[in-house]
Structures are given as C-alpha cells and as structure tokens.
N, C-alpha and C positions, 0 to 999 in steps of 0.2 A: 504493500500499499504506499502511495506517495505521501509525502509531508502535507501537500495541499489537501488531499482527500481526508488524512487523519485529522486535520484542523477543522475541516467542514463538518465532519462526523462528530468530533468533540464539541463544536459549537451547537449542534443540534442536541446533544446530550446536555450541555450545560443550561440551555433554554428550557429544556424539559424539567431538569431537576429545579430550576428556579421556579417554574410554574407550579411544580409540586410543593415547594416550600410555602407559596402564596396561598394555594388551595387546601393546605394541611387540615385546617379546621372543618372544611366541608367533607374531606375524605374520611376522617375519623368518625364523622356523623352520617355515614351512609344510611339511607332508609331501610329499615328492617334488619340491619346488621349492628349488634352491639359493639361498642368500642372495645370491650375486652377481647371480642372474637378478632377484630382487625389487628389489634395489638399483638395478640398471641400468634397469629398467622405472619405477621411482619417479622415477629421475634424468631420464628422457625426458620424463615428464609435467611435473616441475617446470621443466625448461628451456623446454618449450613454453609454459608458463604465463607464465614471466618474460619471454620475448621477444614473446610475441603478446598479452599482456594487461596485465602489471604495468608494463613500461616505457612502453607507450602510455598507461596511466593516469596515470603521472607526467607525461608530456608534456602530457596534457589538464588536469591540475591546474595546471600551470605556465601554460598559456594562460588558464585561468579567473582565476588571480590577476592576470595582466596586464590582462585585461578590467576586473576589479574596481578595480584601482589605477591604472588608466591616467589617470584625472582628477587623481590625487593626485601621483603620482611619474612621471618620464619613463622609459618602458620602453625599455631599451637591450639590446643583445646581452649586456652583462653581468649584467643583471637576469635574463635568460633562463636563465643558468647557476645562479641561487640554488637553485632546487628540487633540481637534480641535485647541487649540493654537499651537500645535506642527505642525499640518497641516497649519496653517497660517504662521509659521515661515518658513517652506519649501517654501510657495508661495512668502514670502517677500524676501527671500535670492535670488531666481532667478529673481524676479522683479528688485532688486537692481543691479544684474550683467547685466541684459538687459540694464537698464539705463546707467550704466557704460559704456558698449561697445557703446552705441549711442552717447556719448559725444565726437564726433570727427568732424572736418570739413568735409563737403560733399566731398566724393571721396577719403578720407583718411582712412587708416586702423588704428585701435587702436593699442596702444603700446604693446610690448612683454608681459609685466607683466599682462596687462588686458587680453590678449589671454590666457595666462597660468592659470590665476585665473578662467576665464569663462570655459575654457576646463576642468580644474580640477574639478569643480563643476558638469559638465556633466559626467565625468568619475565616480565621486561618485554615481551620480544619476543611471548611467547604472549598476555599481557594486551592488547597493542596489536592482535593479530589479532582477538580477540573484541570489543574496544572498538569497532572500525571495522565488525564484521559487520552490525549493523543498517543502516548506510549502504549496504553492498553489497546487502542484500535490497531496499532501496527503489530501488536503480539497476536491478535485475533479478534475479528469483528464479533463473534459469538460470545466469547468471554467479556468483551466490553459491554455488549448489550445486557448480559446477565448482571454485571457490576452495576450498571445504571439502574436496573430494576431494584436491586438489593439496596442501594443507597436512596433511591427515590422513597421506598417504603420506610427505610430508617429514618429519613428526614421527618416523615409524617409523625413519628413517635418521639424524636428528639424535640420537636416543635411543642408537643404535649408538656414534656419536662420543663422546658423554658417558660412555657406559658404559666405553669403551676408556681414557678419560682418568682415570676416577675409578671404577674397578670396586667398590670397597667402599663408598664415600660415597654414590654415585649409586643403587646398588641398594638402599640402606637408606632414603634420603629424597628422592632427586631426582625420580623419577617422580611422586610425590604432589605435590611442591611445583609442578612443571610443570603438572599436571591442575588444581590449585586456582588457579594464576594464570590459566588460561583462564576459569574461573568467576568470578574476580574482575574480569576485563576485561568480562565481561558485565554484572556488578553495576554497575560503573562507568559503563557506557553507559546503564544503566537510570536512574541517578541523576544523572548529569552527561553528558549527550549532547554530542558536539563540535559547536560552532557556528561557522559561517563557512567560507567556501571556503579561506581561507588556513590555518586550523588543520587542516582535513581533508587538504589537499594536502600540508602539512608531515609530518603523521602517515603518510600513505601513502608519501611519499618515503622517510621513515626506515625504514619497514618494507620498502620495496623493496631498499634497500642491504643490509640484514640478511639478507633472503632470498637475494639474489644470492650472497653470500659462502657461506652455508650450502649452497646448491645446488651450487656448484661444488666446495666441500670435501668434502661428504658423498656427493653423488649422482653424481659423476663420477670414481669411483675408478679407479685405474690398475692394470694387470696382471691378476692372476688374480681380482681382486674385481670385474670388470666383464665385461659381455656386451653387445657392440655391438648385435647383433640384438634383444635385449630392450630396450635403450635406444632403438633406432629405432622398435620397436613402440609404446612408450609415448609417444614424441614424435609420431609420425603420428597415433595414436589420439586423443591429447588435443588436438593441433593441429587435427585435423579437427572435433572437437566444438566447439572454440572458435570456429572459422571458421563453423560451421553456425549457433551460437548468435548470432554477430555478424551474420550475414546475415539472421537472422529478427528481429533487433532486440532481443535479450536477453530 
C-alpha cells in the first residue's frame, strides 16, 4: 500500500472515530438495548483485541528492536523487558489519573486542573491512535479495520467514564477536544510520520499500556453494569474475526 493510500484510509478512520466520540451518548442509549449490554459487548471485543493482537504486537516490536540493535548492544533478558516497561508506564499514568479524579467528595466534580490533566492525557492517547493508523493500514487493511472497530466501541465506554467524573465540564468541551485530538494525530502522521522500528515499537507499547488500563476500568464493570453473556459474545465474535484474519495473513 502506498503512503498516499494509507493516509487517505487513516483519515477516513480518524473521521469515523471522531464521529463516534461525538455520538457516544446516543450509541450507549440504543432503543431496546440496556447500557449494561452494550458496555459488556464492547468489553468483550476490547479484551479479545488486547490479548490476541495488541500484546503480541508489543512482543513482535520487542523482537524487531532486538534484531535491529543486536550488533550495537548485547540483547539480554533485561533488555527484553524494556518495551514492556514502556507499556507498564502507560498503564500507570492512566491509573494515576483515574485515582486523582476519584479523590473528591461524593457528588462533587474534580477541580479544573484535574480535568485538564485527565482530558489532556486522553487527547494524547487519541492522537497516538490516529498517528499510528497509517502504519496499521500498511501492515494490513483487515487488521486496521478491526482495530478501528475495537477503538470506536472503546471510545463509547471511555466517554461514559469521563462523563461520570466531570458531568458539567466534559459535556461542554470534552467530546469536541477528544474528536479534534484524533484529527490532530492524523495531521501529525501526514506531516511527520514515525520513522524507525524503535520509535514505532515504543509508541505501540505506550498505547498498549493505556488501552489495557482503560479496558479493565471501563469495559469490565462489576455488578449490575455487566452482562457476562454479552461480554462473552463480543469476545468470541471479535476473537474469531481476529483469528480468521490472522490465518489469512491480514
């Protein structure tokens, strides 16, 4: 796939994801479908994506870095942990922000600086998704389509979490900022595409850790907010699609 085609495809994906952000409240409130069902179905899809594609992608990136730098540095077991430490850092950052947002008295909205910090992290998260989208398209169109589906449903659920933390501020500005961040990531990829195996692998690992935290926090809700049958349906359906695409070579 040419660079121009990849950029055109990634632009379409960015626009679709931005539209899903803006339409998230309506998608969660589909007529006749309880929010617990849509949330659990999205959770099953996201968990299947994380375990069957995202984590193997991080491991493959680590192996590629080892091959690239094997003549320069000694590749040891400690070196093999480096890329996973980056993923762990992404996980820890978003967990810390979630804890910070939760440190308010019941019924109160966190302060403006907490909101800006939390929203800014999610804007960076969104920009990273679309910044790496052209690379995914060049790897395989089917994988890129499945990635877009998983992230689109994932955004619907992260929207719910941010709305619960910041009901007034997020409704006024948050969704538009997140949608614009997706388009900004695409513009950045068009002007300054990531170069080199190391850079790409580090970006994917950072994104992986962030996705992991948000998947476990938003899409595996407890109690009345979850439906195991819907979760299992999403997991098996998406897992089957990923397995089929992998078998066919992407």
